[in-house]
N, C-alpha and C positions, 0 to 999 in steps of 0.2 A: 804735553807733560811726558817726558822720557825718564822711566826709572829702571834700575837694576836692583831687585830685591834679593837678596842672600840670606837663607834661611834653611836649616835642615829639616822643618817640618813642612812636608808638602803640602798638607791640607792649609797650612797658613799661609803658604806662598799662592796656592790656587785661590784661596777665598779672598785675600788682599788684591790679587791680579783682576779678579771679577769684579770686586767692588771699585777699583780705581776706574777700569775701563769702562764700568756701567756708570760711573758718576762723571766722568770726564770724556766726552766723546773725542776720538783721535788721539787719545794717550797710547804710549808705547810703554809695555811693562815686560822686561826680560827677566828671568828668574835662574838661579843658581842654588846650590846646596851646601857650598863650602867655600873657603877663602881661595883656594888653589883655581878653582873655576872662575872665581872673579877675577883673577890675574889674566887667566886665558882669555876670557870674554872681552875684557877691556883691551888687551894687546893686539887682538885681531878686529876689533870695532872700527868701522868707517865712520859713524857717528857716534859719540860718547853721550852717556845719559846725563842728564840734567842734576840727578841725584843718585847717589848709591846708598842704600839701606844695608847696613850689616848686622846679622845678628851676633852679638857678643860672644855666646856660647856655642857656636857652631863650629864644625872640624876645620882646624886650620889657624883658630884666631889665638888661642892661648891666652885668653883675657884680652887686655889691651895692647899686648905685644904684637898681634897681628894687625890691630887697627893701626899701631905706629908705622909697621912696615908698609901698610896701604898708603898712608899719608906721605911717606918717604918717596914712594914709588909713583903715585899719583896725587902730586900736591895741588894740582888745580881744578880736580873733580870734587864738588861738594860732597860731603858724606856724612850721614847719621848713623847713630848706632840704635839698634834693637835688642832690648833685654828683659827677660823675666825679673829681674832684679835691680833696683835704681839705687845704688849706694851712693852716698854724697861724694865720698873720695873718688869713686869711678867717674860720676859725672864731671867733677872738677878737672881730672885728669883727661877725660875724653876732651873737654872744652880747651884745656891747654894744648893738646895735640892737634887741635884744628876741627873738631866736630862742630857741624852746625846744628845738631839736635840729639837728644838722647830720648828714645822714645820707649816707655814700657809697655808691655803686652797686654796691661790691663786696659788701655784705650780703646774705645770702640772703633769700629771702621771709621765712622763718622769723624770722630776726633782726630784719629791718625790722619785722615785724609786732610783734615783743617791743618793739622801741623805740618805736613808734608808742604801743602799750599803757602805756609807761613815762612817756611824757611827758604823756599825757593824766590821770596821777595827779598831776602837778605838778612832776615832777622834771625834769631837764635830762640830754640825751644828747651825748656826743661820742664819736667812732670811734675808740677805743684799742685796739690789740693787746696782749692781756694778756701774751703770750710777751715781747714787746721793748720796751713802754711807749712805742711810737710809733704815729703816725696809721697806720690801715688804708689800704692803698695803694689807688688807682683801678685800674680796668680799663682806662682811658683813659690812664693815665700808668704810668712805670717802678718797679718796687719798692723803688727808694731812699727814696720816701716813707716806707715803712714802719721806716726806720731814723730818722726824724725825732723827737726826743725831743719830749715832751709835759710841759709843767709843770702839774701838777695839784694843787688845782684851778683852773680859770680863774676870772677875775674875774667872777661872777655872784652874783644876789642869791638864786638857788635852788639847791638840792642839785643835783650832776652825777654822773650814773652812766656810768662807762667800761665799754663794753660791748665783751667780747673776740670774736674772731674764731668764726665758725660752725665747728663739726667739718667736718674735709674728708670729702668724699663718697669712697665706694669706686668711684664710676662714672668710667672715665675715657674721654676722647675722645681720638681721634687729633689730632696737631697741625693737620691739614686740617679735621678736624670741627670742632675749636675755631674755627678761622677762619670756616667756616661758621656756627657757631653765633652768633659775634660779629655777623656779617652779619644774621642773622635777627633779632637783638636791636635791629638797628637799622632793622628793618621793610623790608629790602630784598627785592625779588622774586628768583625763581631766576635769571631773566635778568640781573638787576643783579649779583647775587653770581657769577655766571659770568664776566660782563665784567671785574669787579674783581679776580677771582683767575686769571683767564687760562685758564679751564676751560670745557668743554662744558656745555651746559644738562642734558644727561641726567646727567653725572657729578654734578651739584649735586643732583639729585634722589636719586641714589643715596646721597649723604652724608646729606642730609636723612631719607631712609628709615632710614640706619642709626643717625642721632642719635635719632629717635623710637623706634627699638626698644631702644636701649640706655637711655634715660630712662622706657622703658614708657608712652609716651605715644601717641596717634592723629594727632596734627596739629601744625602749626608753632606755633600759638599756645600749646598745652600744653606743647610743648617749651621754650619761652621761659620760661613760668610756672616750670617743673620746674628749669630751670637757675638762675634767681634763687633758687629756694627751696633748692637744692643749692649755691649758691654757686659754679657751675661757670663763671662769666663769666670770660674771661681778657682780656688786653689785646687792644684793636683796633688 
């Protein structure tokens, strides 16, 4: 599996890289943080990736305008979108422009990996909650998105798989630990988290230590990886 992940959140990139490489021996994952670097990387590549994952909101994208430019420049490279928000109109237009998947960041690491494997077989993926038949909500947005109906199938030339929500984890973070966890997933330092939440640095250290203990990991990066894997990311 050869992937290029383009996302401006360093911890998300690191977490997904570790998860993919740990779950699939021999996988190759390259990461960049903006659309310009995507173009530079692909233009100089000797071996093209099997799939490119583009964050819809990273620098250079300008929404779906950047995605359309990517499709015009690299029409033969399979590409899927990552997004904190999964709006029905965005999904339909992305599919019309040639996306093979639209992955919300509420997916656990395991579910995202399953979605990647699925689209690499030639199917398409959209984020549908099997319980509500609505779009999976974003951890950047409120849960009213989950109530939006989705008319299936969308207008595409390939099969679409509607993948349901990941199983709920038994691990429970406190509301404050959840706040800290979201900040960790944004790549913020303890000092930045303390300032944003109005707490002392030492308090943040205690919360991080508690989060790591609950997730059975030894550091911040592993905590982010585990949180994505378990689907623990909540609203920011």
